[in-house]
C-alpha positions as CSV (number, residue, x, y, z in Angstrom):
1,M,-0.5,-1.5,-21.2
2,A,-4.4,-2.0,-20.2
3,Y,-7.0,0.3,-21.9
4,F,-9.9,1.1,-19.8
5,L,-13.0,3.7,-20.2
6,K,-11.9,7.6,-19.8
7,K,-14.5,10.2,-19.3
8,S,-14.5,14.1,-19.1
9,N,-16.9,16.1,-18.3
10,Y,-17.4,19.8,-20.6
11,K,-20.2,22.0,-20.2
12,K,-22.0,19.7,-24.0
13,G,-22.4,16.5,-21.9
14,T,-19.9,13.6,-20.6
15,Y,-17.7,12.8,-23.8
16,L,-16.3,9.1,-23.8
17,Q,-12.9,8.0,-25.3
18,I,-10.8,4.8,-24.7
19,Y,-7.3,4.8,-23.6
20,E,-4.9,3.2,-23.7
21,S,-1.6,3.1,-20.6
22,F,2.6,2.7,-21.6
23,Y,4.9,3.0,-20.3
24,D,7.0,6.7,-21.0
25,P,10.9,6.0,-21.7
26,E,11.2,9.6,-21.9
27,R,9.2,10.4,-18.7
28,K,10.6,7.1,-16.9
29,G,7.0,6.2,-16.1
30,G,3.6,4.9,-17.4
31,A,1.4,7.3,-19.4
32,H,-1.9,7.4,-21.3
33,R,-3.0,8.5,-24.8
34,S,-6.3,8.0,-26.5
35,Y,-6.9,4.7,-28.2
36,K,-10.2,5.3,-29.8
37,A,-12.6,8.5,-29.6
38,L,-16.3,7.9,-28.5
39,G,-18.4,11.0,-28.5
40,Y,-21.1,12.4,-26.2
41,V,-22.9,10.0,-24.0
42,H,-26.4,11.6,-25.4
43,E,-25.0,11.5,-29.0
44,L,-24.5,7.9,-28.0
45,Q,-28.1,7.6,-26.8
46,A,-29.1,9.3,-29.9
47,K,-28.0,6.9,-31.9
48,G,-29.9,4.1,-29.8
49,I,-27.0,2.7,-27.4
50,E,-29.2,2.6,-24.3
51,D,-26.2,3.2,-21.5
52,P,-23.1,4.2,-23.6
53,I,-20.6,3.9,-20.6
54,A,-21.8,0.2,-19.8
55,F,-21.5,-0.4,-23.8
56,Y,-18.2,0.6,-24.4
57,Q,-17.3,-0.5,-20.8
58,E,-17.5,-4.2,-22.2
59,E,-15.6,-2.8,-25.0
60,V,-12.7,-2.0,-22.6
61,I,-13.0,-5.4,-21.2
62,K,-12.8,-7.6,-24.4
63,L,-9.8,-5.3,-25.3
64,N,-8.3,-6.3,-22.6
65,Q,-9.0,-9.9,-22.6
66,D,-7.5,-9.9,-26.1
67,L,-4.7,-8.0,-24.9
68,N,-3.8,-10.7,-21.8
69,A,-4.7,-13.5,-24.4
70,A,-1.7,-12.4,-26.4
71,K,0.6,-11.8,-24.1
72,N,0.0,-15.5,-22.2
73,A,-1.1,-17.4,-25.3
74,N,1.5,-20.0,-23.6
75,K,0.6,-19.4,-20.1
76,A,2.5,-23.0,-19.0
77,R,5.8,-21.2,-19.5
78,Q,7.9,-20.1,-17.4
79,I,10.3,-17.3,-16.8
80,S,12.8,-17.0,-19.5
81,D,16.0,-15.6,-18.9
82,D,17.4,-15.8,-22.9
83,S,16.9,-11.6,-23.2
84,P,20.7,-10.3,-23.7
85,E,19.6,-6.7,-21.6
86,K,19.9,-7.1,-17.9
87,L,18.1,-5.1,-15.5
88,I,20.8,-4.2,-12.8
89,G,20.2,-1.1,-11.4
90,Y,17.8,-3.0,-8.5
91,F,21.3,-4.6,-6.8
92,P,21.8,-2.0,-4.2
93,L,18.2,-3.0,-3.0
94,K,18.4,-6.8,-3.7
95,N,21.7,-6.8,-1.3
96,I,19.8,-5.1,1.7
97,N,16.8,-7.0,1.1
98,D,19.1,-10.5,1.5
99,R,20.7,-8.8,4.5
100,L,17.4,-8.0,6.1
101,S,16.9,-12.2,6.5
102,V,13.3,-12.0,5.8
103,K,12.9,-15.3,3.7
104,K,13.3,-17.4,6.3
105,Y,9.9,-16.4,8.2
106,I,8.1,-16.0,5.1
107,D,9.3,-18.9,3.6
108,L,7.8,-20.5,7.3
109,M,4.6,-18.9,6.7
110,Q,4.2,-21.0,2.9
111,T,4.5,-23.8,4.7
112,A,0.9,-23.4,5.2
113,T,-0.5,-23.1,1.8
114,D,0.1,-25.6,-0.8
115,F,1.7,-23.4,-3.4
116,R,4.5,-24.6,-5.7
117,F,6.8,-21.4,-6.0
118,N,9.2,-19.7,-4.0
119,V,6.6,-16.5,-2.3
120,F,9.3,-14.6,-1.3
121,D,11.5,-15.0,-4.5
122,M,7.9,-13.9,-6.5
123,M,7.8,-10.8,-4.1
124,S,11.2,-9.8,-4.1
125,S,10.9,-10.8,-8.1
126,L,8.0,-7.9,-8.6
127,V,9.7,-5.1,-6.2
128,Y,13.0,-5.2,-8.4
129,A,10.5,-5.0,-11.5
130,R,8.5,-2.6,-9.9
131,L,11.2,-0.3,-9.5
132,V,13.5,-0.8,-12.5
133,H,10.3,-0.7,-15.0
134,P,7.1,-0.6,-13.4
135,C,4.3,-1.6,-15.4
136,S,1.2,-3.8,-16.1
137,K,1.3,-7.3,-13.9
138,A,1.0,-8.9,-17.3
139,K,3.8,-6.9,-18.6
140,T,5.9,-6.5,-16.0
141,Y,5.6,-11.2,-15.9
142,E,6.7,-10.8,-19.9
143,E,9.3,-8.0,-20.3
144,V,10.5,-7.3,-17.2
145,I,11.8,-10.1,-15.0
146,P,12.9,-11.8,-18.1
147,K,15.5,-8.7,-17.8
148,L,16.3,-9.0,-14.1
149,F,19.6,-10.6,-14.0
150,D,18.4,-13.1,-11.3
151,T,16.1,-15.8,-12.6
152,Y,12.8,-16.5,-10.5
153,D,10.4,-19.3,-11.6
154,Y,6.6,-18.8,-11.3
155,S,4.1,-18.7,-14.1
156,L,1.4,-15.7,-14.4
157,N,-1.2,-17.6,-12.6
158,Q,1.5,-18.2,-9.6
159,L,2.0,-14.5,-9.7
160,Y,-1.6,-13.5,-9.4
161,D,-1.9,-16.2,-7.0
162,G,1.0,-15.2,-4.8
163,L,-0.4,-11.1,-4.8
164,E,-3.4,-12.5,-3.8
165,Y,-1.4,-13.8,-0.4
166,I,0.4,-11.4,0.8
167,G,-2.0,-8.8,0.5
168,C,-4.2,-11.4,2.1
169,E,-0.6,-11.0,4.9
170,Y,0.3,-7.7,4.3
171,E,0.9,-6.5,7.9
172,K,2.0,-9.8,9.1
173,I,4.9,-9.1,6.0
174,I,5.5,-5.5,7.3
175,E,5.6,-6.6,11.1
176,I,7.9,-8.8,10.0
177,Y,10.2,-6.5,8.1
178,N,10.0,-4.0,11.1
179,H,11.1,-6.6,13.1
180,Q,14.2,-7.7,11.1
181,I,15.1,-3.5,10.0
182,G,15.0,-3.5,13.7
183,Q,17.6,-5.8,14.2
184,M,20.2,-4.6,11.6
185,Y,19.4,-0.5,11.6
186,S,16.7,0.7,14.1
187,F,14.1,2.4,14.1
188,H,13.7,6.0,15.6
189,T,10.4,6.5,17.4
190,S,10.9,9.6,19.2
191,H,9.0,11.2,16.6
192,T,6.6,9.4,13.4
193,Y,5.4,11.3,11.1
194,F,1.4,10.0,9.7
195,D,-0.5,11.4,6.3
196,C,-2.9,9.8,4.4
197,T,-3.4,10.0,0.4
198,N,-5.8,8.4,-1.5
199,F,-5.5,6.1,-5.3
200,Y,-8.2,5.7,-7.9
201,F,-9.8,3.1,-10.1
202,E,-10.4,3.3,-13.4
203,I,-14.0,1.2,-13.2
204,D,-17.5,2.7,-12.5
205,R,-19.1,0.9,-10.3
206,E,-18.3,1.1,-6.1
207,D,-17.2,-1.8,-4.7
208,D,-16.4,-2.7,-0.3
209,F,-13.4,-0.9,-1.0
210,R,-13.8,1.1,-3.5
211,R,-15.4,4.0,-2.4
212,K,-15.9,7.6,-4.1
213,G,-14.6,10.2,-1.9
214,P,-12.5,13.0,-1.5
215,S,-10.2,12.4,-4.2
216,K,-6.8,14.0,-3.5
217,E,-6.3,14.3,-7.6
218,N,-9.7,15.2,-7.9
219,R,-11.0,12.3,-9.9
220,K,-14.4,10.9,-9.8
221,D,-13.6,7.2,-9.6
222,P,-13.4,5.0,-6.5
223,I,-11.0,5.5,-4.8
224,V,-8.5,3.5,-1.9
225,G,-7.3,4.8,0.8
226,M,-3.5,4.8,2.4
227,G,-2.1,6.0,5.8
228,L,1.5,6.1,5.9
229,L,3.9,6.1,8.5
230,L,7.3,7.1,9.0
231,D,9.7,6.9,11.8
232,A,12.2,10.4,12.9
233,N,14.1,9.2,10.1
234,Q,11.8,9.6,7.6
235,I,11.6,5.4,7.0
236,P,8.5,3.8,6.2
237,M,7.0,1.7,9.6
238,G,3.8,1.3,8.2
239,M,0.5,1.0,5.8
240,K,-3.4,1.2,5.9
241,L,-5.6,0.7,2.9
242,Y,-8.7,1.4,3.7
243,P,-11.9,2.3,1.8
244,G,-12.0,5.6,0.2
245,N,-15.3,6.8,1.3
246,E,-14.1,6.8,5.1
247,S,-12.6,10.0,6.7
248,E,-9.0,10.0,6.8
249,K,-8.7,11.3,11.2
250,P,-9.6,7.4,13.0
251,I,-6.9,6.4,10.4
252,L,-4.2,8.2,12.1
253,R,-5.3,6.7,15.6
254,N,-5.8,3.0,14.5
255,I,-2.9,2.8,12.2
256,I,-0.8,3.8,15.2
257,D,-2.2,1.9,17.8
258,D,-1.5,-1.3,15.6
259,L,1.7,-0.6,15.1
260,K,2.9,0.0,18.5
261,K,1.4,-3.2,19.6
262,R,2.6,-4.8,16.6
263,N,6.1,-4.0,17.0
264,S,6.1,-3.8,21.1
265,I,6.8,0.4,20.5
266,S,7.0,1.4,24.1
267,G,7.7,5.4,25.6
268,K,6.8,8.0,24.4
269,T,5.9,9.0,20.8
270,I,5.0,12.4,18.9
271,Q,3.0,11.7,16.5
272,V,3.2,14.9,13.5
273,A,0.8,15.0,10.7
274,D,-1.1,18.0,8.6
275,K,-4.1,20.4,9.8
276,G,-5.9,17.2,8.0
277,L,-5.7,15.1,11.1
278,N,-6.0,17.8,12.7
279,C,-8.7,17.0,16.0
280,A,-9.4,16.5,19.1
281,E,-10.3,13.3,19.4
282,N,-6.6,12.7,17.9
283,I,-5.2,14.9,20.3
284,I,-7.1,13.6,23.4
285,H,-5.9,9.5,21.7
286,A,-2.3,10.5,21.7
287,L,-2.6,11.6,25.1
288,K,-4.6,9.3,26.6
289,S,-2.2,6.9,24.8
290,G,1.4,8.4,26.7
291,D,2.4,10.2,23.3
292,G,2.4,13.6,21.9
293,Y,1.7,15.1,19.1
294,I,2.7,18.3,16.7
295,F,0.0,19.4,14.1
296,S,-0.4,22.6,12.0
297,K,-3.5,24.4,12.4
298,S,-4.9,26.5,9.4
299,V,-4.4,30.4,10.7
300,K,-7.4,31.1,8.7
301,L,-9.6,29.1,11.4
302,L,-8.8,30.0,14.4
303,P,-10.9,32.6,16.7
304,E,-10.3,36.3,16.3
305,T,-7.8,36.8,19.3
306,E,-5.3,33.6,18.6
307,V,-4.9,35.3,14.7
308,T,-4.6,39.2,16.3
309,W,-1.9,37.4,18.5
310,V,-0.2,36.0,15.2
311,L,-0.1,38.7,13.0
312,L,1.3,40.7,15.7
313,D,4.5,42.2,14.9
314,N,5.8,41.6,18.5
315,D,8.4,38.6,19.8
316,Y,9.1,37.3,16.3
317,R,12.6,36.5,15.6
318,D,14.4,35.7,12.3
319,V,16.2,32.3,11.6
320,T,18.8,33.1,8.5
321,D,20.8,30.3,6.6
322,K,24.4,30.3,7.2
323,N,24.8,33.4,4.4
324,G,22.4,35.5,7.1
325,N,19.6,35.1,4.0
326,L,16.2,35.4,6.5
327,L,14.5,31.7,6.0
328,Y,11.0,32.4,8.1
329,R,10.5,34.4,10.8
330,I,9.0,31.9,14.2
331,K,7.9,33.0,17.9
332,E,6.5,30.4,20.7
333,C,3.4,30.6,23.3
334,V,2.3,28.7,26.2
335,D,-0.9,28.1,27.5
336,D,-3.7,26.6,28.3
337,F,-6.0,25.6,24.9
338,T,-9.8,25.1,24.8
339,Y,-10.8,22.0,23.0
340,T,-14.2,20.3,22.9
341,V,-14.3,16.1,22.9
342,T,-17.4,14.0,22.2
343,D,-17.5,10.7,25.5
344,S,-18.6,7.4,25.1
345,E,-21.7,8.4,25.5
346,G,-21.5,10.7,23.1
347,K,-21.9,13.9,25.2
348,K,-19.7,16.7,24.2
349,R,-17.3,18.7,27.1
350,K,-15.1,21.3,27.5
351,V,-11.6,20.6,28.1
352,Q,-8.4,22.3,28.9
353,L,-4.6,21.2,27.7
354,P,-1.3,23.1,27.6
355,E,-0.1,23.6,24.9
356,K,3.3,25.4,22.6
357,R,1.8,27.4,19.8
358,V,4.7,28.2,17.2
359,A,3.4,31.3,14.9
360,T,5.8,31.3,12.0
361,F,5.8,33.9,8.7
362,N,8.0,32.5,5.2
363,P,8.2,35.7,3.0
364,K,8.5,33.3,0.2
365,L,6.0,31.3,1.1
366,A,4.0,34.2,1.6
367,E,5.1,35.9,-2.1
368,K,3.9,33.2,-3.6
369,Q,0.0,32.3,-1.9
370,R,-0.4,36.2,-2.7
371,L,0.3,35.8,-6.3
372,E,-2.2,32.8,-6.2
373,I,-4.4,34.0,-4.4
374,K,-4.2,37.5,-7.1
375,K,-4.5,34.8,-9.6
376,Q,-8.2,32.5,-7.9
377,V,-9.8,36.8,-8.2
378,E,-8.1,37.8,-11.0
379,K,-10.1,34.7,-12.9
380,A,-13.2,35.5,-10.2
381,I,-13.1,38.8,-12.1
382,S,-13.5,37.2,-15.9
383,L,-16.0,34.6,-14.4
384,K,-18.6,37.6,-13.1
385,T,-17.9,39.7,-15.9
386,A,-18.5,36.8,-18.9
387,K,-21.6,35.9,-16.3
388,A,-21.2,32.7,-15.7
389,K,-22.6,30.0,-13.4
390,K,-21.6,28.7,-10.0
391,S,-20.4,25.9,-10.8
392,E,-17.8,27.4,-12.8
393,Y,-16.2,29.4,-10.1
394,G,-14.2,26.3,-8.9
395,D,-11.5,26.6,-6.4
396,C,-12.4,30.9,-6.6
397,A,-16.1,30.0,-5.6
398,K,-14.3,31.4,-2.2
399,Y,-13.5,34.9,-2.8
400,V,-16.9,35.2,-4.7
401,T,-20.6,35.5,-2.8
402,F,-23.5,34.7,-4.4
403,I,-26.5,36.3,-4.4
404,T,-30.0,36.2,-6.8
405,T,-31.1,38.7,-7.9
406,D,-33.9,40.9,-10.3
407,K,-33.0,43.3,-13.0
408,K,-33.3,45.8,-10.3
409,G,-31.3,44.3,-7.9
410,N,-33.7,43.1,-5.8
411,E,-33.2,39.3,-4.2
412,T,-35.1,36.8,-6.1
413,D,-35.3,33.3,-6.3
414,G,-33.9,34.1,-9.6
415,A,-30.4,34.2,-11.2
416,V,-27.1,34.2,-9.5
417,K,-25.1,37.1,-9.0
418,A,-21.4,37.3,-8.5
419,V,-20.3,39.4,-6.2
420,L,-16.5,39.5,-4.9
421,N,-15.7,39.3,-1.7
422,E,-13.3,42.1,-0.2
423,D,-13.4,40.6,3.5
424,V,-12.0,36.9,2.1
425,I,-10.1,38.3,-0.4
426,N,-8.1,41.0,2.0
427,K,-8.5,38.6,5.0
428,S,-6.1,35.9,2.9
429,L,-3.6,38.4,1.7
430,K,-3.1,39.2,5.0
431,L,-2.8,36.0,6.2
432,A,-0.5,34.4,3.7
433,G,2.7,33.2,4.0
434,Y,1.7,32.6,7.6
435,N,2.0,28.7,10.0
436,L,0.2,27.6,13.2
437,L,1.7,24.5,14.9
438,V,0.3,23.5,17.7
439,S,2.4,20.8,20.2
440,S,1.8,19.1,23.3
441,E,5.8,19.3,23.7
442,T,5.9,23.1,26.3
443,K,9.5,22.4,26.4
444,M,10.5,21.7,23.1
445,S,12.4,24.7,21.5
446,A,9.9,26.1,18.6
447,T,13.1,25.8,16.4
448,E,12.8,22.0,17.6
449,I,9.1,22.1,16.9
450,Y,9.3,23.6,13.2
451,S,12.3,21.6,12.2
452,A,10.2,18.8,13.2
453,Y,6.8,19.2,11.5
454,H,8.8,20.2,8.5
455,N,10.5,16.6,7.7
456,L,6.9,15.8,7.3
457,W,7.7,16.4,3.5
458,R,9.7,13.1,3.3
459,I,6.0,11.6,3.6
460,E,4.2,13.8,1.3
461,E,7.6,12.5,-1.1
462,S,6.7,8.6,-0.6
463,F,3.5,9.5,-2.0
464,R,4.7,11.2,-5.0
465,I,7.2,8.5,-5.5
466,M,4.5,5.4,-5.5
467,K,2.5,7.9,-8.1
468,S,5.1,8.7,-10.3
469,Q,8.4,6.4,-9.9
470,L,6.8,3.4,-9.4
471,D,3.3,4.0,-11.0
472,A,1.1,2.9,-8.7
473,R,-2.0,4.0,-9.6
474,P,-4.6,3.4,-11.8
475,V,-5.0,0.0,-10.6
476,Y,-6.8,-2.8,-12.7
477,L,-6.6,-5.3,-10.7
478,Q,-9.8,-6.7,-9.1
479,K,-9.6,-8.8,-6.0
480,E,-9.3,-6.5,-2.4
481,D,-6.4,-8.9,-1.5
482,T,-4.7,-8.5,-4.9
483,I,-4.9,-5.0,-4.6
484,T,-3.5,-4.7,-1.7
485,G,-0.7,-7.2,-2.9
486,H,0.1,-4.4,-5.5
487,F,0.1,-1.6,-3.1
488,L,2.4,-4.2,-0.3
489,I,5.0,-4.2,-3.3
490,C,5.0,-0.5,-4.1
491,Y,5.5,0.1,0.0
492,L,8.1,-2.6,0.1
493,A,10.1,-0.7,-2.6
494,V,9.9,2.6,-1.1
495,L,11.2,1.0,1.9
496,L,14.1,-0.2,0.5
497,T,15.0,2.7,-1.5
498,R,14.7,5.1,1.9
499,L,17.0,2.5,3.9
500,L,19.4,2.3,0.9
501,Q,19.2,6.8,0.8
502,F,19.4,7.4,4.9
503,K,21.0,4.4,6.4
504,V,23.0,2.8,3.9
505,L,24.4,6.7,2.3
506,K,23.4,8.8,5.0
507,N,20.6,11.3,3.3
508,E,23.8,12.0,0.8
509,Y,22.3,11.7,-2.8
510,C,18.3,13.0,-2.9
511,S,15.6,10.3,-4.0
512,E,15.6,11.4,-7.8
513,E,19.5,10.4,-8.3
514,L,18.6,7.2,-6.2
515,F,15.6,6.0,-8.8
516,D,17.5,7.3,-12.1
517,F,19.9,5.2,-11.3
518,I,18.1,2.4,-10.7
519,H,16.1,2.9,-13.9
520,D,19.0,3.7,-15.8
521,F,21.7,0.7,-14.5
522,R,22.1,-2.2,-17.3
523,V,24.4,-4.3,-18.8
524,A,23.5,-6.4,-21.8
525,K,26.2,-9.9,-22.6
526,I,27.9,-10.2,-25.7
527,S,29.4,-13.5,-25.0
528,D,29.0,-16.5,-22.5
529,K,31.1,-14.5,-19.8
530,K,31.0,-10.5,-21.5
531,Y,28.9,-7.9,-20.5
532,I,28.9,-4.9,-21.9
533,N,27.5,-1.1,-20.2
534,L,25.1,0.4,-21.9
535,T,24.5,2.6,-18.9
536,R,25.3,6.3,-19.5
537,A,28.0,7.7,-17.1
538,T,26.3,10.1,-14.5
539,S,28.0,12.0,-11.9
540,F,26.3,9.6,-9.4
541,I,27.6,6.6,-10.9
542,K,30.7,7.8,-10.1
543,E,30.6,8.2,-7.0
544,F,28.5,5.1,-6.1
545,A,31.2,3.2,-7.9
546,S,34.0,5.1,-5.9
547,L,32.1,4.6,-3.0
548,T,31.4,0.7,-3.3
549,G,35.1,-0.4,-5.3
550,L,32.4,-1.2,-8.0
551,P,33.1,-1.5,-11.8
552,L,30.2,1.0,-12.8
553,T,31.6,2.7,-14.9
554,S,33.5,-0.1,-16.7
555,Y,32.5,-0.8,-20.4
556,F,33.5,-4.2,-20.6
557,L,32.1,-6.2,-17.7
558,S,32.9,-9.8,-16.7
559,D,30.2,-12.8,-15.6
560,G,32.4,-12.8,-12.5
561,E,32.5,-8.4,-12.0
562,I,28.7,-8.4,-12.4
563,K,28.0,-11.5,-9.7
564,K,30.4,-9.3,-7.9
565,V,28.3,-5.8,-8.3
566,L,25.0,-8.2,-7.1
567,S,26.1,-9.6,-4.3
568,H,28.0,-6.7,-2.8
569,R,27.9,-5.8,0.7
570,F,27.8,-2.4,1.6
């Protein structure tokens, strides 16, 4: 649990509340609730509080200090193993982690430090704890790690020291994991998938690392950006953290260059990314590096001639499922397309590149987008009738033209009048369901390009896992290296889960089934050598028990059976 200052912007002004974060067992993840309502900033200023935000931020800091003091009354106490309940759902991940033999390399790294605890064991315990019960580091230490079946010996202060260390060395640690995964499973780098997201911090002031920028969650708090790279089988290969105010587009080039160098990846890689990373510089860089690319391109931003081609019904062919139901329609063309690039001297020049362009139409997506457009237009009409301010239109502002008029309708510098932009509305409705993919791979079939691009959702799922299942944000840590260490723990949790999902279980089960098992599977000790299984039986557990031959559905479990579960080799 931790406290933070929540600032809500309303018409009346900025309203302040102190919120507390906590673990919600129903959601199986982090949640927030109001701890104390404070009032509007201007009202608090009227009461004599000059800077209410700074004033109550100090109160939040004091609350968190008191909370930590209560939890750490005995700082010298080492982690105990006296909890009767044991969380063992992490055992498949522990098995994979142990088999990768990463420990020997991180143990060698540690010889350059004076730590009196094992860094790999500390790091692994944080990964397992984040998987079974994500929460703050203090709560993890006090409540979660003692419930892991394996025992770990380090203090809370050592935890923070270790977290800072692995954050400083996170690129080396990822490199070690990649090397060992390459030895045991191998990466498939014919395609690589890349995307970015960001994570917010409940702080008011920026620093060199946490900066305000475009937030994926529409937050005004300082953020840190994360780029994530996956191989063709959607196994994470690397992450890159960057200040929240930096552009995402150069990150693609930097992380791919770095990872190819660190992991000795040679040969052609087809870079697959969303339209947000589609720019001439990334395309040219990929080609200069001997790579290829598949990018999405917004149909709305295409030249009129290309829009006309996309909308022409000729040459489209239907793609159906095994029952003959229409999935999408697709067509392709190969031609030379012009890009404007800036050279090293800052001069712009035009280059022509041969590309395959793949246009698709998805009827279900079209229906969904048209419904959303109609909702936005209806909202715009409602706001127009209510004579709302321009700032109140939000997303629906794109369907409105704002002009200044006087009472006679003549343009002035006065009141703002909203007028529906029928051209934009009609164009949006017309283009609903259409998408365009651009690729350097002119000999690759249209359906292969489409399939490769649509596996990009695995990255989005990985980000969602970090933000929901692993409760990676908001982050309350302060030091840059410690923050990076926190995200490394989340990254490794996703990595091990993906290896289990794709390499061990051959993609037979979805992420939700795996995380439900990892979160829920637990036992309680009833005597020296006997346990009872507290886990509700599910179809996944039954199938997993059958697959592994482990007594996962038994009610009574001996100490030997528990050890057999934890040491099982897949």
